[in-house]
N, C-alpha and C positions, 0 to 999 in steps of 0.2 A: 713350777716351783714344786720341788721333792718334799713330801709328806713330814713336817720335821717329827723323830722320834724322838721322845723325854725318857733320862732315865732316874730312879732314886734309889736308895737301898733298897727297896724291896719288891720295887715295881718297873713296868717298862709303861708307858702312855704311847700307842702307836696308832695307827689309821684303822679302824674297823671295816672288817672283810666280811664275805659269804661265813665261813666256818664257823664266825661269833652269835649267829644266828638263833641258835638255844642259848645260848646266855642273854643275848635282847630280849629275846622271848621273856625270858626269866626276871629280869630286869623291869620291863615297860610291861608286864603283865603282875606284877605284887603291885596289890592296894595298898602297903605300908611303904614302897617306895614312892608310891601315887597320892599320897595323904593328902600332902598341901601342895598340888597342883591341879591345876584344871587339865586333864587333858584323857582321853578315854582308852581302857585299858585294854592291850593287844589281848584279842582273842586266841589268834592262831600265828603258826610260824610264816604265814602267806607275808600277813601284817609288817611280823619282825622283818622278811626279807623285803617289804617294800620301804620300809623304815630304811633296813643300812641300805637298797641302791639311792633313797632321797637325799639321806647324809651325806652318802660321795660325790651324788651330780652338784649340794650342795660346797662340799670342796672343792672339787673341782669349778667351780665356776667362781672361789675366793667370797663364797657368803658367809663359809664359816669357817671354825677348824674345829671340829672332834675327833677325841682323841678317846680308844679303848684304856681304861685303864687296866690293867694284866698284872696277874701276880709275877714277880723275874722269873723265881722258877720253874713254873709250870705254862704260863702263858696263859690262866684261869682267868676268862675276863671279869672284874667283879665289882665295874661299874665304868661310870662315862664323865666328862667337861672338855668344856667346850669356851670359847671364844665366841661371840656372835652378834648379830643386831648392831654392826659399827654405824659407826655415826657418817653421815656423808663426806665430812672432811676427814676418818679416817682418825680421829683421836680417840675416840671412845669406844669401850663397845663390853659387852652384857658376857659377865662369866653363869657357868651352867654346870650343874655334875648332879652326880649322882651315886648312890651305892648300894647293892641288894643288903638288905638288913643282916643276913651272918655275920658280916664284914664292918658293922658300924661299931662304934667305941672302940677302935684299934689303933686310931691314928693314921689311917691309908690316907683318907681325904688330905687331911694336915698337912702328910707328905707328899701325895700327886697335886695339888696346888700351886705352890709355892714355883717350880721349875713353867707350866702353864702362866703366872701371871710374870715370869720372867722373861719366857718366848714372848707376851704379849707387849710388854717394856721395851725392852731392850731389840726383839726384829719387827713389830709393826709398827714401832715406835709409837705407840698410844699413852698419851696423857694419863686416863681413866680408865677404871676398869670398875663398874657397876653391879652389886650384886643383889637380887633382888629375890626377896623369898618370905615368905607367907608371916606372917606377926607372930603366927604360936609355932611357929618350926623353929623352938630353941638350940634346937644340936647345930643346924642352918647357921643361926644369928650367933653362937657363941663362938660355932669356925670362922664366921668371919672376920670378928673380933679380936682373935687368938693373929689372923694372919694380917691384922691394921687396919682393917676397912675403918671407916668410921659413916654411923648414921647420916642420912641425908634427911634433912629435916622438909625440906623443898619438895619430897618427892608424897606423894600421896596417892592411891588407886587401892581403893575398896581396903581388905586384909592385907595387901601388900606392901613389902616397908623396901627398902633400897638404902643398901651400903654401897658406902665408895672408894676407894683405893686409888690414892693420886699416884703421879710415876715420881720420883724421888733424885732431886735433882744432883 
């Protein structure tokens, strides 16, 4: 399968590559980005390189689709988005996303995610896409609501809450 490149007015979502290593390090070593996530911060470029390799192996094995969110004018990586954790029957996936702090609040993620969701529903034939976020991550919660996700009251996992978007018929 050819990797799906997605375009918006200001962004290109493409496959991550080794040229992105410094931007991935900046993203994955940023304590503000990781505030609501349970993961260790990258300590060096080697960890970021290993992460890029792991992501691309997972893409090749159809475990997930992981996009670099880049500015269309410069190809600068400003964040990432992914569909992952697919259900066994292939009808549901989780949505993941992160954005460098200096690009937050400018509508980039709200612009990037609709084509990711469309790809999931139209190309992968998903019926549901879930967004799991920390209950105190107000920006993420507001983003999911703007994208018409609804709170899933059946999900309870510590400090995390889940919003779900169902495919429209």
